[in-house]
PyMOL commands that place a pseudoatom at each C-alpha (Angstrom):
pseudoatom trace, name=CA, resn=MET, resi=1, chain=A, elem=C, hetatm=0, pos=[150.348, -9.415, 111.043]
pseudoatom trace, name=CA, resn=PRO, resi=2, chain=A, elem=C, hetatm=0, pos=[148.366, -7.269, 114.634]
pseudoatom trace, name=CA, resn=ARG, resi=3, chain=A, elem=C, hetatm=0, pos=[144.706, -5.754, 114.300]
pseudoatom trace, name=CA, resn=GLU, resi=4, chain=A, elem=C, hetatm=0, pos=[144.585, -2.094, 115.519]
pseudoatom trace, name=CA, resn=PRO, resi=5, chain=A, elem=C, hetatm=0, pos=[142.689, -1.525, 118.424]
pseudoatom trace, name=CA, resn=GLU, resi=6, chain=A, elem=C, hetatm=0, pos=[139.325, 0.350, 117.428]
pseudoatom trace, name=CA, resn=PRO, resi=7, chain=A, elem=C, hetatm=0, pos=[138.964, 3.517, 119.090]
pseudoatom trace, name=CA, resn=GLY, resi=8, chain=A, elem=C, hetatm=0, pos=[137.344, 3.878, 122.194]
pseudoatom trace, name=CA, resn=PRO, resi=9, chain=A, elem=C, hetatm=0, pos=[134.296, 6.583, 122.337]
pseudoatom trace, name=CA, resn=SER, resi=10, chain=A, elem=C, hetatm=0, pos=[135.063, 10.224, 121.573]
pseudoatom trace, name=CA, resn=PRO, resi=11, chain=A, elem=C, hetatm=0, pos=[134.848, 12.907, 123.831]
pseudoatom trace, name=CA, resn=ARG, resi=12, chain=A, elem=C, hetatm=0, pos=[131.147, 14.029, 122.204]
pseudoatom trace, name=CA, resn=SER, resi=13, chain=A, elem=C, hetatm=0, pos=[129.651, 10.809, 123.216]
pseudoatom trace, name=CA, resn=ARG, resi=14, chain=A, elem=C, hetatm=0, pos=[130.613, 10.478, 126.503]
pseudoatom trace, name=CA, resn=ARG, resi=15, chain=A, elem=C, hetatm=0, pos=[129.763, 13.592, 126.836]
pseudoatom trace, name=CA, resn=ALA, resi=16, chain=A, elem=C, hetatm=0, pos=[125.752, 13.107, 125.626]
pseudoatom trace, name=CA, resn=ASP, resi=17, chain=A, elem=C, hetatm=0, pos=[126.387, 9.125, 127.613]
pseudoatom trace, name=CA, resn=ALA, resi=18, chain=A, elem=C, hetatm=0, pos=[126.792, 11.991, 130.309]
pseudoatom trace, name=CA, resn=ASP, resi=19, chain=A, elem=C, hetatm=0, pos=[124.004, 14.234, 129.461]
pseudoatom trace, name=CA, resn=LEU, resi=20, chain=A, elem=C, hetatm=0, pos=[121.478, 11.410, 129.514]
pseudoatom trace, name=CA, resn=ALA, resi=21, chain=A, elem=C, hetatm=0, pos=[122.484, 9.780, 132.519]
pseudoatom trace, name=CA, resn=ALA, resi=22, chain=A, elem=C, hetatm=0, pos=[120.698, 12.739, 133.872]
pseudoatom trace, name=CA, resn=PHE, resi=23, chain=A, elem=C, hetatm=0, pos=[117.967, 11.740, 132.736]
pseudoatom trace, name=CA, resn=ASP, resi=24, chain=A, elem=C, hetatm=0, pos=[117.489, 8.525, 133.429]
pseudoatom trace, name=CA, resn=VAL, resi=25, chain=A, elem=C, hetatm=0, pos=[113.798, 7.497, 134.200]
pseudoatom trace, name=CA, resn=SER, resi=26, chain=A, elem=C, hetatm=0, pos=[113.397, 4.043, 136.621]
pseudoatom trace, name=CA, resn=GLU, resi=27, chain=A, elem=C, hetatm=0, pos=[111.008, 1.138, 136.126]
pseudoatom trace, name=CA, resn=GLN, resi=28, chain=A, elem=C, hetatm=0, pos=[109.119, 2.753, 140.070]
pseudoatom trace, name=CA, resn=ASP, resi=29, chain=A, elem=C, hetatm=0, pos=[109.079, 6.135, 137.416]
pseudoatom trace, name=CA, resn=ILE, resi=30, chain=A, elem=C, hetatm=0, pos=[107.409, 4.141, 134.294]
pseudoatom trace, name=CA, resn=ASP, resi=31, chain=A, elem=C, hetatm=0, pos=[104.939, 2.472, 136.598]
pseudoatom trace, name=CA, resn=GLU, resi=32, chain=A, elem=C, hetatm=0, pos=[103.796, 6.020, 138.611]
pseudoatom trace, name=CA, resn=ALA, resi=33, chain=A, elem=C, hetatm=0, pos=[102.899, 7.157, 135.187]
pseudoatom trace, name=CA, resn=ILE, resi=34, chain=A, elem=C, hetatm=0, pos=[101.242, 4.327, 133.687]
pseudoatom trace, name=CA, resn=THR, resi=35, chain=A, elem=C, hetatm=0, pos=[99.502, 4.121, 137.213]
pseudoatom trace, name=CA, resn=ALA, resi=36, chain=A, elem=C, hetatm=0, pos=[98.590, 7.552, 137.237]
pseudoatom trace, name=CA, resn=CYS, resi=37, chain=A, elem=C, hetatm=0, pos=[97.037, 7.232, 134.050]
pseudoatom trace, name=CA, resn=GLU, resi=38, chain=A, elem=C, hetatm=0, pos=[95.107, 3.952, 135.450]
pseudoatom trace, name=CA, resn=GLY, resi=39, chain=A, elem=C, hetatm=0, pos=[96.377, 0.828, 133.681]
pseudoatom trace, name=CA, resn=ASP, resi=40, chain=A, elem=C, hetatm=0, pos=[95.980, 2.785, 130.108]
pseudoatom trace, name=CA, resn=ALA, resi=41, chain=A, elem=C, hetatm=0, pos=[99.227, 3.066, 127.697]
pseudoatom trace, name=CA, resn=ARG, resi=42, chain=A, elem=C, hetatm=0, pos=[98.003, 4.683, 124.912]
pseudoatom trace, name=CA, resn=ALA, resi=43, chain=A, elem=C, hetatm=0, pos=[96.495, 7.410, 127.703]
pseudoatom trace, name=CA, resn=THR, resi=44, chain=A, elem=C, hetatm=0, pos=[99.832, 7.747, 129.847]
pseudoatom trace, name=CA, resn=VAL, resi=45, chain=A, elem=C, hetatm=0, pos=[101.997, 8.594, 126.317]
pseudoatom trace, name=CA, resn=ARG, resi=46, chain=A, elem=C, hetatm=0, pos=[99.348, 10.762, 125.123]
pseudoatom trace, name=CA, resn=ALA, resi=47, chain=A, elem=C, hetatm=0, pos=[99.826, 12.592, 128.720]
pseudoatom trace, name=CA, resn=LEU, resi=48, chain=A, elem=C, hetatm=0, pos=[103.554, 12.286, 128.168]
pseudoatom trace, name=CA, resn=LEU, resi=49, chain=A, elem=C, hetatm=0, pos=[103.839, 13.714, 124.895]
pseudoatom trace, name=CA, resn=VAL, resi=50, chain=A, elem=C, hetatm=0, pos=[101.215, 17.075, 125.681]
pseudoatom trace, name=CA, resn=ALA, resi=51, chain=A, elem=C, hetatm=0, pos=[103.412, 17.604, 129.236]
pseudoatom trace, name=CA, resn=TYR, resi=52, chain=A, elem=C, hetatm=0, pos=[106.201, 17.616, 126.440]
pseudoatom trace, name=CA, resn=ALA, resi=53, chain=A, elem=C, hetatm=0, pos=[104.790, 20.071, 123.826]
pseudoatom trace, name=CA, resn=MET, resi=54, chain=A, elem=C, hetatm=0, pos=[104.260, 22.202, 126.768]
pseudoatom trace, name=CA, resn=LEU, resi=55, chain=A, elem=C, hetatm=0, pos=[107.711, 22.453, 128.145]
pseudoatom trace, name=CA, resn=GLU, resi=56, chain=A, elem=C, hetatm=0, pos=[108.561, 22.834, 124.641]
pseudoatom trace, name=CA, resn=ARG, resi=57, chain=A, elem=C, hetatm=0, pos=[106.516, 25.813, 124.325]
pseudoatom trace, name=CA, resn=ASP, resi=58, chain=A, elem=C, hetatm=0, pos=[107.771, 27.599, 127.268]
pseudoatom trace, name=CA, resn=MET, resi=59, chain=A, elem=C, hetatm=0, pos=[111.121, 27.247, 126.982]
pseudoatom trace, name=CA, resn=SER, resi=60, chain=A, elem=C, hetatm=0, pos=[109.978, 29.152, 123.011]
pseudoatom trace, name=CA, resn=LEU, resi=61, chain=A, elem=C, hetatm=0, pos=[108.010, 31.559, 125.062]
pseudoatom trace, name=CA, resn=ARG, resi=62, chain=A, elem=C, hetatm=0, pos=[110.737, 31.863, 127.269]
pseudoatom trace, name=CA, resn=ALA, resi=63, chain=A, elem=C, hetatm=0, pos=[113.909, 32.672, 124.712]
pseudoatom trace, name=CA, resn=SER, resi=64, chain=A, elem=C, hetatm=0, pos=[115.247, 35.800, 124.213]
pseudoatom trace, name=CA, resn=ALA, resi=65, chain=A, elem=C, hetatm=0, pos=[114.451, 36.899, 120.255]
pseudoatom trace, name=CA, resn=GLY, resi=66, chain=A, elem=C, hetatm=0, pos=[118.498, 37.479, 119.996]
pseudoatom trace, name=CA, resn=PHE, resi=67, chain=A, elem=C, hetatm=0, pos=[118.044, 33.412, 119.855]
pseudoatom trace, name=CA, resn=VAL, resi=68, chain=A, elem=C, hetatm=0, pos=[114.845, 32.853, 118.211]
pseudoatom trace, name=CA, resn=ARG, resi=69, chain=A, elem=C, hetatm=0, pos=[115.972, 32.278, 114.336]
pseudoatom trace, name=CA, resn=ARG, resi=70, chain=A, elem=C, hetatm=0, pos=[114.053, 34.091, 111.955]
pseudoatom trace, name=CA, resn=PRO, resi=71, chain=A, elem=C, hetatm=0, pos=[113.859, 33.809, 108.252]
pseudoatom trace, name=CA, resn=ALA, resi=72, chain=A, elem=C, hetatm=0, pos=[116.709, 35.466, 106.221]
pseudoatom trace, name=CA, resn=ARG, resi=73, chain=A, elem=C, hetatm=0, pos=[115.504, 38.271, 104.164]
pseudoatom trace, name=CA, resn=PRO, resi=74, chain=A, elem=C, hetatm=0, pos=[116.044, 38.496, 100.841]
pseudoatom trace, name=CA, resn=ARG, resi=75, chain=A, elem=C, hetatm=0, pos=[119.647, 40.151, 99.512]
pseudoatom trace, name=CA, resn=ARG, resi=76, chain=A, elem=C, hetatm=0, pos=[118.977, 43.031, 96.604]
pseudoatom trace, name=CA, resn=PRO, resi=77, chain=A, elem=C, hetatm=0, pos=[120.699, 42.892, 93.961]
pseudoatom trace, name=CA, resn=PRO, resi=78, chain=A, elem=C, hetatm=0, pos=[124.550, 44.932, 94.255]
pseudoatom trace, name=CA, resn=GLY, resi=79, chain=A, elem=C, hetatm=0, pos=[124.010, 48.146, 92.343]
for i in range(1, 79): cmd.bond("trace and resi %d" % i, "trace and resi %d" % (i + 1))
show_as sticks, trace
zoom trace
């Protein structure tokens, strides 16, 4: 009995792959980050996490009030 062909990547996964391609990091980029931290891998990870947190904070400060999700108000009972 012939097997059905396996489905290819979905349009969503192809789009995600294309989005990630914009963030490809070369081995040279990694080496430069480690060198900037004098070869200390923990210091490199710490620096990257701090930079990420700063970017995340900047983005949240720039988000419009309508975009930021607020806690829902409690509903009043009908009547």
